[in-house]
Steps between C-alpha positions, in 0.01 A plus 500: 500500500602516864613836621596612853400844636760762577512677834363820342200310362431343842520841670258638239249228578515578873456873433192424288353282776556772760338756269187289450468442876534875557210565260290243687585670828377832359163338418458362854238656729642624834346347812419727795541306825314775687180402319482121510207328329346328801169396346443278199275616217252223578461628854454858378219375278340337804525829689341670198206256505453547873480879479287489187237330714564755775430782250160355408404449864615849597294654218183339640580599858581863416189532283282392793692711753503822295163439331658571165620301202868418557734317261830351621753366250830327571759700307836342584684247715877543493805456719690812608734609772334685787688817402359485146152427634514805730625727222203405282246617760360857486555757772298574705287187514324265745751235600468232768730227627327162534583227747498147358433278800601221549787587266773749572548813296269767366312573182410844365161626384469831313182678384556799273352841579303483174288231671512606864334841472210391273437207736504734800246725331273203423523370856400847628194519277639653181502376142874436482541718191782725608577800281878475536762248596579585860859445608531543874550285808202326656397644837455293817122527475508382138721207606228391742238520224723286276523222760186341356657495154814334635291237680331401174825483303680296765202268548491415129880466498482247787228307316704488179816383675300256714506246217882497523565560869329689784657848527367762741558834324498775763593869487811573706607846378376783277698746291445756226855506360634174348859579604401513867357146513814290544362150562751318277857536387536699174639198312242254633284353224125559505218386273318816391129455422331791323120531487310770310172613660242691293179651638286773349738751337796412722774240476809422703737227611523267797852359534599206720859401574545144634842376618637253247645279772149418630370411155807283445431317828146424378606360164374148570163631621461710185563192287245297695239776478512556126547136400157413643207707371185521705203363306239717673479783750453428869183583691687774684592668170142476376370662820759776468391579143135496614577752777666729243207475258219522757488884526512547119209687334318358196268685260197296385264585210176318413446568130204447271686474171277538194574574135777735395445846354702704252638834618327664204163367617574593860577858397167521315282400797233758581235539769210251482708248298455136610799267542436129455717312745399155372599331829281197591378486859630146547855591393736531803686824573878524502683591821843653435770521770752777426387493137536120457200270455483263799134406566154485341169535680205734556393797708296429814372691802625451855299711737510861378808446284578350163740207475652266241429128518791299360373206294808412294877543531654609172781272387757653269572312180832311508 
C-alpha cells in the first residue's frame, strides 16, 4: 500500500543521517599539517636496507680501528620533526653538523657519551672498561683524538650512500647540547637512523638525522638501486675486506689425536704407567685454525725449527 511520508518523518530521517555522520566524524583521525608524511614507506624501507649495510661495514671498520670486537646493529629508521629528533638526544653528548655536498642542507650525527669515553680510553691505550657512565662535555683535546673515529664513520657513510648518489659528508660544526645546534627549522622533517654499538662491556647509540627533502629528491635513484641486485662483489670491495682481515691473528694447533680416555681412568694414572697412543706413523696430523679443522699433514724440520707440511685441505661435509 502506497503511503507518503509526513514532514515530521522526513525531519527525523535527516536528524538520523546527521547523527550517523557525527559518529563517523568522531572516529576520524586528525591530520597534523605541521608533520607532513614526505616519504613513502617503500622509500623508508630502502633507507633501512642502505643503513643496514652501513652498520655491517662500520662494525668491521671499528673492530680493526679499535682492535676490539665491535657489533653494530641498526635499531630504527623513522621520520620525525627536527624538534622531536633533538629532544630525543641526551645532554651532554657529541654532536656534529654534517655538510652534504653537492646538496644543500645539513645532516646531524650524534655519538652518545656511553660510547665516546670508552673509545677514548681504548685509543689512549686502555681497555675501554670504564667503571661508571661518565656524563660530561668532551674537551678540545679529546675532540682532536676523536677525529680519527669521525673519519672512519664518515668514510663508511660515503661508501654506503655511494650506491645511491655521491655525497661528501663533512663536519661543519660541533656541539655538546642538542638545543644549540640549530641547522634546521623545528618543524622540518628528518629521517632518524638509530644504530646500537656494543663493544666489550659497553654499549651506546649513534644517531643520524638526514633531511627528508634530500631523500625525497633521490626517490628515483633509490628505486633503481634496490630493483637491481648485484650478483657478486666488486674487486674493490674484495680488496677492502682483505685489508681489514690482513692484521687479524689466528691460533693454529697441530694435534696428534689418538684414542679417547675415560675421566675415571685418567684420574687413576700413576707414575711409571704406560699410555698406548695407537697412532700409526703414516697417519697425517690434524692442523686446527682457531679450533676448527682446516688441514692435514705432518711435522717437518726447517733449519733449527719445527714446521707443519700441509698435504691435504680438509673439506667440510655438505
